[in-house]
C-alpha positions in Angstrom: -42.9 57.2 -30.2 -40.1 54.9 -30.7 -40.1 51.5 -29.0 -36.7 50.3 -27.6 -35.9 46.7 -27.9 -35.7 45.3 -24.4 -33.3 42.5 -23.7 -33.1 40.5 -20.5 -34.7 37.9 -18.5 -38.0 38.3 -16.7 -38.8 36.7 -13.4 -40.9 33.9 -14.9 -38.1 32.8 -17.2 -35.6 32.9 -14.2 -37.9 30.7 -12.1 -38.3 28.2 -15.0 -34.5 27.9 -15.4 -34.1 27.3 -11.7 -36.8 24.6 -11.6 -35.2 22.8 -14.6 -31.7 23.0 -13.1 -33.1 21.8 -9.7 -34.4 18.7 -11.4 -31.5 18.0 -13.7 -28.5 18.6 -11.3 -29.4 15.8 -8.8 -30.0 13.3 -11.6 -26.7 14.2 -13.2 -24.9 14.0 -9.8 -26.3 10.5 -9.2 -25.3 9.4 -12.6 -21.7 10.7 -12.1 -21.4 9.1 -8.7 -22.6 5.8 -10.2 -20.1 6.0 -13.0 -17.3 6.8 -10.5 -18.3 3.9 -8.2 -18.3 1.4 -11.1 -14.9 2.7 -12.3 -13.4 2.1 -8.9 -15.0 -1.3 -8.7 -13.5 -2.3 -12.1 -10.1 -1.1 -11.0 -10.4 -3.2 -7.8 -11.4 -6.3 -9.7 -8.5 -5.9 -12.0 -6.1 -5.4 -9.1 -7.6 -8.4 -7.3 -7.2 -10.6 -10.4 -3.6 -9.5 -10.7 -2.8 -10.3 -7.1 -4.5 -13.7 -7.3 -2.7 -14.7 -10.5 0.7 -13.6 -9.1 0.3 -15.8 -6.0 -1.0 -18.7 -8.1 2.0 -18.6 -10.4 4.3 -18.4 -7.4 2.7 -21.5 -5.8 2.7 -23.4 -9.1 6.4 -22.8 -9.5 7.1 -25.0 -6.5 7.4 -28.8 -6.4 4.2 -30.9 -6.1 5.5 -32.3 -2.8 8.9 -32.3 -1.1 8.9 -36.2 -0.9 9.9 -37.4 -4.3 11.1 -41.0 -3.7 9.3 -44.1 -4.9 6.8 -45.3 -4.1 5.3 -41.9 -4.2 4.0 -41.6 -0.7 3.5 -37.9 -0.2 3.3 -35.9 2.9 0.8 -37.2 5.5 -0.1 -33.7 6.3 -0.4 -30.6 4.2 1.3 -27.3 5.2 4.8 -26.3 6.2 7.3 -29.0 6.9 10.4 -29.3 9.1 12.9 -26.5 8.4 10.2 -24.2 6.9 8.9 -21.0 8.5 5.2 -20.0 7.9 6.2 -16.4 8.2 8.9 -16.6 5.5 7.8 -17.8 2.1 11.4 -18.0 0.9 11.7 -21.2 2.9 8.7 -22.9 1.1 9.6 -25.7 -1.4 6.3 -27.3 -2.3 2.8 -26.1 -3.2 1.1 -26.9 0.1 3.5 -24.8 2.2 1.4 -21.8 1.5 -1.5 -23.0 3.6 -2.0 -20.7 6.6 1.1 -18.6 5.8 1.7 -15.5 7.9 4.3 -14.0 5.5 3.1 -10.4 4.9 4.6 -10.6 1.3 2.0 -13.3 0.6 -1.0 -12.2 2.8 -0.9 -8.5 2.1 0.0 -7.8 -1.6 -1.0 -4.2 -1.3 -2.7 -1.9 1.2 -6.4 -2.7 1.3 -6.0 -6.3 0.1 -5.6 -9.7 1.8 -5.0 -13.0 0.2 -4.6 -16.6 1.3 -4.2 -20.1 -0.3 -5.6 -23.5 0.4 -4.4 -26.8 -1.0 -5.9 -30.3 -0.8 -5.4 -33.7 -2.5 -8.1 -34.4 -5.0 -9.0 -37.1 -7.6 -11.4 -37.2 -10.5 -14.6 -38.9 -9.6 -16.5 -41.2 -11.9 -18.9 -38.3 -12.6 -15.9 -36.2 -13.8 -15.9 -33.9 -10.7 -13.0 -33.2 -8.5 -13.4 -34.7 -5.0 -11.1 -34.3 -1.9 -9.0 -37.3 -0.8 -8.2 -38.3 2.7 -4.6 -38.4 3.9 -2.1 -40.0 3.6 -2.1 -40.3 -0.2 0.0 -43.0 -1.9 0.2 -42.7 -5.7 0.2 -45.9 -7.6 0.3 -46.6 -11.3 -1.9 -44.3 -13.4 -4.9 -46.1 -14.5 -8.4 -44.6 -14.6 -7.7 -42.2 -11.8 -10.9 -43.1 -10.0 -9.3 -43.4 -6.5 -6.9 -41.4 -4.4 -4.3 -44.2 -4.6 -4.2 -44.2 -8.4 -3.6 -40.6 -9.4 -2.2 -37.7 -7.4 -3.5 -34.2 -7.9 -3.6 -31.1 -5.6 -6.3 -28.4 -5.9 -4.8 -25.0 -5.2 -7.3 -22.2 -4.3 -6.1 -18.6 -4.0 -8.5 -16.1 -2.4 -8.0 -12.4 -2.6 -10.4 -9.8 -1.2 -10.6 -6.2 -0.1 -10.3 -5.4 3.5 -12.9 -2.6 3.1 -16.4 -2.8 1.6 -15.2 -2.0 -1.9 -16.0 -4.6 -4.6 -13.2 -7.0 -5.6 -13.1 -10.5 -4.2 -11.8 -13.4 -6.3 -11.2 -17.2 -5.8 -8.8 -18.7 -8.3 -8.4 -22.5 -8.5 -5.9 -24.7 -10.3 -5.3 -28.5 -10.3 -1.6 -29.6 -10.4 -0.4 -33.2 -10.9 2.1 -35.1 -9.0 4.8 -37.4 -10.3 
């Protein structure tokens, strides 16, 4: 009697394949979801950085203060000045005009993002740290820059964050010098 070669899968082999697939597929799906989440997070951080840098460069392109006459007694308050509109950044002429702006071109750089800026007078302390100064600030001759009346600097901080729960929040800070 001649024996035929039988090809195929028996029930035990089929069950073994299903068990292995049942263990491997959820692990692979979790890994792919993790990779996808990280990819989106990286893209959000890159976008956030771009929006923060763009606003910082725009702010730094403005004058230190709109008062530029000697002695350099700068604005007694920070923020928009007479003739400026907090809803229209085209009217801004110095760095502190961006405080509390409501201009949507500034506050909403793209759907899902929100950004803001803060500005304050600072000086370099004796421990080489930047500390806030009280107002008004009168700049004198540059000496050791240990008091607010000796050197004039403003600290600009730009904050950009997502409006949803996705990752991507950034604070960018720069120090600019007065006259």
